[in-house]
C-alpha positions in Angstrom: 56.4 9.3 42.7 60.0 8.9 42.0 62.0 6.1 40.3 65.1 6.7 42.4 66.4 5.1 45.5 69.5 6.1 47.3 70.1 2.8 49.0 70.4 -0.8 47.9 67.0 -2.7 48.2 66.5 -4.2 51.7 65.7 -7.7 50.4 66.2 -10.5 53.0 69.2 -12.7 52.2 68.4 -16.1 50.7 70.3 -19.2 50.0 72.2 -18.9 46.7 70.2 -20.8 44.0 72.0 -23.3 41.9 72.1 -23.6 38.2 70.4 -26.6 36.5 72.9 -29.4 36.3 74.9 -29.7 33.1 74.3 -26.2 31.7 76.5 -23.1 31.5 74.9 -19.7 32.0 76.1 -16.1 31.4 74.1 -13.2 32.8 74.5 -10.0 30.7 74.2 -6.9 32.9 74.2 -3.6 30.9 75.8 -1.0 33.1 75.9 2.8 33.2 77.0 4.4 36.5 75.7 1.6 38.7 78.5 1.4 41.3 76.0 1.7 44.1 73.9 -1.3 42.9 76.6 -3.7 41.7 77.4 -5.3 45.1 73.8 -6.3 45.7 73.2 -7.4 42.1 76.4 -9.5 41.8 75.9 -11.1 45.2 72.6 -12.4 43.8 74.1 -14.1 40.7 73.4 -17.9 41.1 76.3 -20.1 42.0 78.2 -21.4 38.9 76.9 -18.6 36.6 79.1 -15.9 35.1 78.2 -12.2 35.4 79.1 -10.2 32.3 78.9 -6.5 33.2 78.9 -4.4 30.0 80.1 -0.9 30.9 78.5 1.7 28.6 80.6 4.7 29.6 80.3 4.9 33.4 82.1 7.7 35.2 81.5 6.4 38.8 84.0 3.5 38.9 81.4 0.8 38.0 83.9 -1.3 35.9 86.4 -1.4 38.8 83.7 -2.3 41.3 82.4 -5.1 39.0 85.8 -6.5 38.4 86.7 -6.4 42.1 83.5 -8.5 42.8 84.5 -11.2 40.3 82.5 -10.1 37.2 83.7 -10.2 33.7 83.8 -6.6 32.4 83.1 -5.7 28.8 83.4 -2.2 27.5 80.9 -0.9 24.9 81.7 2.8 24.0 78.7 3.2 21.8 75.9 4.5 24.0 72.6 2.7 24.0 70.8 0.0 26.0 70.8 -2.3 22.9 74.4 -1.7 22.2 75.3 -2.7 25.7 73.1 -5.8 25.7 74.3 -7.0 22.3 78.0 -6.5 23.3 77.3 -8.7 26.3 75.6 -11.3 24.0 78.6 -11.3 21.7 81.0 -11.7 24.7 79.0 -14.5 26.2 80.3 -18.0 25.9 77.8 -20.1 27.8 75.0 -22.2 26.2 72.4 -20.1 27.9 72.3 -16.3 28.2 70.2 -14.3 30.6 69.7 -10.5 30.7 69.0 -8.4 33.8 69.2 -4.7 34.6 72.1 -3.7 36.8 70.3 -1.2 38.9 69.0 -3.5 41.7 65.4 -3.3 40.5 65.4 -7.0 39.6 66.9 -10.0 41.4 69.0 -12.1 39.0 68.4 -15.1 41.3 64.9 -15.1 39.8 66.4 -16.4 36.5 67.1 -19.9 37.8 63.6 -21.3 36.8 63.8 -19.4 33.6 66.9 -21.2 32.5 65.4 -24.5 33.7 62.4 -23.9 31.6 64.5 -23.3 28.5 66.8 -26.2 29.2 63.9 -28.6 29.6 62.3 -27.6 26.3 59.3 -25.9 27.9 60.0 -22.6 26.2 62.6 -20.9 23.9 62.4 -17.5 25.5 61.3 -16.8 29.0 60.5 -13.2 30.2 59.8 -11.6 33.5 56.5 -9.7 34.1 57.4 -7.0 36.5 55.2 -6.7 39.6 56.1 -3.6 41.7 56.8 -4.3 45.4 57.8 -0.9 46.5 56.5 2.7 46.2 58.0 4.4 43.2 59.4 1.2 41.6 57.5 1.8 38.4 56.2 5.4 37.8 52.9 5.9 36.0 54.4 7.3 32.7 56.8 4.3 32.4 54.0 1.8 33.1 51.6 3.4 30.6 54.2 3.3 27.9 55.0 -0.3 28.6 51.3 -1.3 28.5 50.8 0.5 25.2 53.8 -1.2 23.6 52.8 -4.7 25.0 49.4 -4.3 23.3 51.0 -3.3 20.0 53.4 -6.2 20.3 50.5 -8.7 20.9 48.6 -7.4 17.9 51.8 -7.7 15.8 52.8 -11.2 16.9 49.8 -12.9 18.3 51.5 -13.3 21.7 49.7 -12.6 25.0 52.4 -10.8 26.9 51.9 -8.1 29.6 55.4 -6.7 29.9 58.5 -6.0 27.9 60.8 -6.2 30.9 64.5 -6.8 30.7 64.7 -10.1 32.8 64.9 -12.9 30.3 66.6 -16.2 29.3 67.3 -18.1 26.1 69.9 -20.1 24.3 72.9 -18.1 23.1 73.2 -19.5 19.6 69.5 -19.0 19.0 69.6 -15.4 20.1 72.5 -14.7 17.8 70.5 -16.3 15.0 67.8 -13.7 15.4 70.2 -11.2 13.8 69.2 -8.4 16.2 70.1 -4.9 14.8 68.6 -2.3 17.2 71.1 -0.7 19.5 68.9 1.6 21.4 65.8 1.1 23.5 64.1 -1.1 21.0 66.5 -4.0 21.5 64.4 -5.9 24.1 61.3 -5.6 21.9 63.1 -6.6 18.7 64.2 -9.7 20.5 60.6 -10.7 21.2 59.3 -9.7 17.8 61.9 -11.7 15.9 61.5 -14.7 18.3 57.7 -14.7 17.7 58.2 -14.4 13.9 60.6 -17.4 14.1 57.9 -19.5 15.9 59.6 -19.5 19.2 57.6 -20.5 22.3 57.6 -17.5 24.6 56.5 -17.6 28.2 56.1 -15.0 30.9 56.3 -15.2 34.7 55.7 -12.7 37.5 58.8 -11.2 39.0 59.2 -8.8 42.0 60.1 -5.3 40.8 62.0 -3.1 43.3 62.8 0.6 43.4 66.0 1.0 41.5 69.2 2.3 42.9 70.2 5.6 41.2 68.6 7.5 38.4 66.9 5.9 35.4 68.7 6.3 32.1 65.6 5.7 30.0 62.2 5.9 31.7 63.0 8.3 34.5 61.2 11.1 32.6 58.3 11.5 30.2 60.9 12.5 27.5 62.9 9.4 28.1 59.8 7.2 28.0 58.7 8.8 24.8 62.1 8.2 23.2 61.9 4.5 24.2 58.4 4.2 22.8 59.4 5.8 19.5 62.4 3.4 19.2 60.1 0.4 19.8 57.4 1.6 17.4 60.0 1.6 14.7 60.9 -2.0 15.6 57.2 -3.0 15.3 57.1 -1.5 11.8 59.9 -3.8 10.6 59.1 -6.6 8.2 59.6 -10.2 9.5 63.1 -11.5 9.3 63.9 -15.2 9.1 66.3 -16.4 11.8 69.7 -17.8 10.8 69.4 -20.8 13.2 66.4 -22.4 15.0 65.7 -21.8 18.6 66.2 -25.5 19.4 66.8 -28.8 17.7 63.3 -30.4 17.5 
C-alpha cells in the first residue's frame, strides 16, 4: 500500500455548508508543500469561515497558492506539526477554531456539525474518527501506531476514543487556556490529554478518510510513525496541568 496520491480526491461536489448562525470560525490548516491539495481543500471551507493556512517552510509555492485562493497565510519557520498548529491558533481571531490537515485527506466541510455541537454546549472538544474510503488512505503501520496510542490515551484519561485524528473543533479561548507546549507530533495528543484533565466533554464522530495528495511528512514511513509515537508517549508521561481558563461558562 501507499499513502500517496498524485491527484486531488475525486469527491462529488456538494452544496457549500453554512456555519451555525451567530458564530465566527477559523480553520487552521498546517501546510508543508501542499500546493497540489490546496485548491480542493480551500474550496471545501464552509461559507463564512476563514481559512488560516500556516506555511511551515514550503518550497512548492503553497503560500502563494493559498493567498491567491483567499486564505489568510501565516508563516511558521520552526519546523514541526505542533509548531504550525499552534501558530495558527495564535493567529486565529474567531470564537471557534477548527483544525484540519491540508493534504486533501479530510474534507473541512465535515467540521460544520462539530462547531454546532460545541456551540450548543453538547461538547467542549469534538474529534473526527477517520474511516478510510480509499485504498492506501491509511497504511497499516500508521493505523497500528494510532491504535496503540489511542489505547494508552484511554488508560491515561478515562476517555473512550478510537482515533487521534487531526480534524477537530473547540473554542479558541479554551484551547489557549490549555497551555499547549508540544511543537512536534505530540501536539494533537497533548490537546486531548489536557482537555481530559481539565474535565472537558470530548466527543468523537466518524469522518471519511481519503488518500492524501502528495507524500506524508509524518506517517509515510515506519521511521516517521515511530518518531510520532515517541513524541506522543512523552506527552502521555506528563503530569496533569491545570487549564488557565475553563472550556465554557457553566
